[in-house]
C-alpha positions in Angstrom: 3.7 -15.4 13.7 0.7 -13.6 15.5 0.8 -10.8 13.1 -1.7 -8.7 15.0 0.4 -9.0 18.3 3.1 -7.6 15.6 0.9 -5.0 14.6 0.1 -4.2 18.6 3.9 -4.2 19.1 4.6 -1.1 16.3 1.8 1.2 17.1 -0.2 0.2 14.3 -3.7 0.2 13.6 -5.1 -1.1 10.8 -7.7 1.3 9.2 -11.1 0.1 8.3 -11.2 -0.9 4.3 -11.8 1.9 1.9 -15.1 1.6 -0.2 -14.2 0.8 -4.1 -14.6 3.6 -6.2 -15.7 1.2 -9.1 -16.9 -2.3 -9.7 -14.3 -4.3 -8.1 -13.3 -5.7 -4.8 -10.8 -4.2 -2.5 -8.6 -8.3 -2.7 -9.2 -11.7 -4.1 -7.3 -15.0 -3.2 -6.2 -17.6 -5.9 -4.6 -20.4 -4.5 -2.3 -19.4 -2.0 -2.1 -15.7 -2.9 -3.9 -12.6 -2.2 -4.0 -9.9 -4.7 -5.3 -6.3 -3.2 -6.2 -3.8 -5.1 -5.1 -0.5 -5.8 -4.7 1.3 -2.7 -4.7 4.9 -2.6 -4.2 7.7 0.1 -7.4 7.3 2.1 -8.4 7.8 5.5 -11.0 7.9 7.2 -13.0 8.0 3.7 -11.7 10.6 2.4 -8.9 11.1 -0.3 -5.8 12.6 2.1 -4.0 14.6 -0.6 -4.3 14.9 -4.9 -1.4 16.2 -7.1 1.5 15.0 -8.5 4.9 14.4 -6.4 7.5 17.0 -6.7 5.5 19.5 -7.5 2.7 20.0 -5.1 3.1 16.6 -3.4 6.9 16.6 -1.7 9.2 13.1 -1.8 8.6 12.7 2.5 4.7 13.8 1.6 4.3 11.0 -0.5 6.4 8.4 1.3 3.5 8.7 4.2 1.1 8.4 1.6 2.3 5.4 -0.1 2.5 4.0 4.4 -1.0 5.3 3.8 -1.5 2.7 0.6 0.4 -0.1 2.4 -2.0 -0.3 5.5 -5.3 0.4 3.5 -3.8 -2.8 1.5 -3.7 -4.7 4.7 -6.6 -3.9 6.0 -8.0 -5.5 2.9 -6.1 -8.8 3.3 -6.9 -8.8 6.8 -10.9 -8.7 5.8 -10.6 -11.6 3.4 -8.2 -14.2 5.1 -6.8 -12.4 8.5 -3.8 -10.7 9.0 -2.3 -13.7 10.8 -2.9 -15.9 7.8 0.1 -13.9 6.2 3.1 -16.3 5.5 5.1 -13.2 3.3 4.9 -10.4 1.3 5.4 -11.6 -2.4 5.3 -8.1 -4.6 4.6 -4.6 -4.0 3.9 -2.6 -7.3 3.7 1.3 -6.6 2.4 4.0 -8.8 3.4 7.6 -8.4 1.7 10.6 -9.8 5.3 12.1 -11.1 5.7 16.0 -12.2 7.7 16.6 -15.2 11.4 15.7 -14.9 10.2 13.8 -11.3 12.2 10.5 -11.3 12.6 9.3 -7.7 9.8 7.0 -7.4 11.3 4.3 -5.6 12.1 6.7 -2.8 8.5 6.8 -2.6 7.4 3.7 -2.8 9.9 3.3 0.3 7.1 4.5 2.2 5.3 1.3 1.4 8.3 -1.2 1.7 9.5 0.3 5.0 6.1 -0.4 6.5 5.6 -4.1 5.6 9.1 -4.6 7.1 8.2 -2.9 10.6 5.1 -5.7 10.8 6.4 -8.2 8.9 10.3 -8.1 9.5 12.4 -10.2 6.7 8.8 -12.0 5.7 7.9 -8.5 4.3 11.0 -8.8 1.5 9.1 -8.4 -1.3 10.1 -8.2 -5.2 9.0 -4.2 -5.9 7.7 -2.1 -8.9 8.0 1.8 -8.8 6.9 3.2 -11.9 6.0 7.0 -12.4 2.7 7.8 -14.3 1.1 11.3 -15.5 -2.0 10.7 -13.6 -3.7 8.5 -11.1 -7.8 8.3 -10.2 -9.0 11.2 -8.6 -5.2 12.6 -9.0 -3.9 11.1 -5.8 -0.6 11.0 -5.7 0.3 7.5 -4.8 -0.8 3.9 -5.7 -0.3 0.6 -4.5 -0.8 -2.6 -4.7 0.7 -5.7 -2.9 0.6 -9.7 -3.2 1.0 -11.6 -0.1 1.5 -15.8 0.4 -1.2 -16.9 2.9 -1.8 -20.1 4.7 
C-alpha cells in the first residue's frame, strides 16, 4: 500500500520530526521492527499543552494530544525508513499524566489508536497499553510510543 497516498487521501500531513529532548534518537530499527521514542504533543517545535488529564486537560483535549503524539511517531518512522515501508502497526504504548482518581486512560489513548486506524486500516490494528502516571516529561499530559513492522 502507498501509505503516503493514503495520508493525502485522509487529509493528514506528517509533521517534522520533533527534536529529541535528551540523549536518544526519534526511532530505531531492529530487524523488521521500528520502535519510536516516546512522543509528546509537540507542534511546530513547541509543547502543545501541559497539565494533568482530569484536572487542567479534558479527555477530548487529551485525545487530540494523543493523536498529535501518534503523528509525531509516524514522522519519526517516516524519517528513518519511509512511511510506505510500513507493513503494520504492532504496538502502541500510551502514558497519561492523570489527576488523582482519573481512570479513563484508554479513552485518551484512543486518540492515537484511531488515527492509526484511519491511516492504515486493518494494518493499523495493534496491541496496546494505556497507563496512568503521576508526571510526564516537561509536564505534558500524554506520551505515546509506537512499534511498527516494516518491509
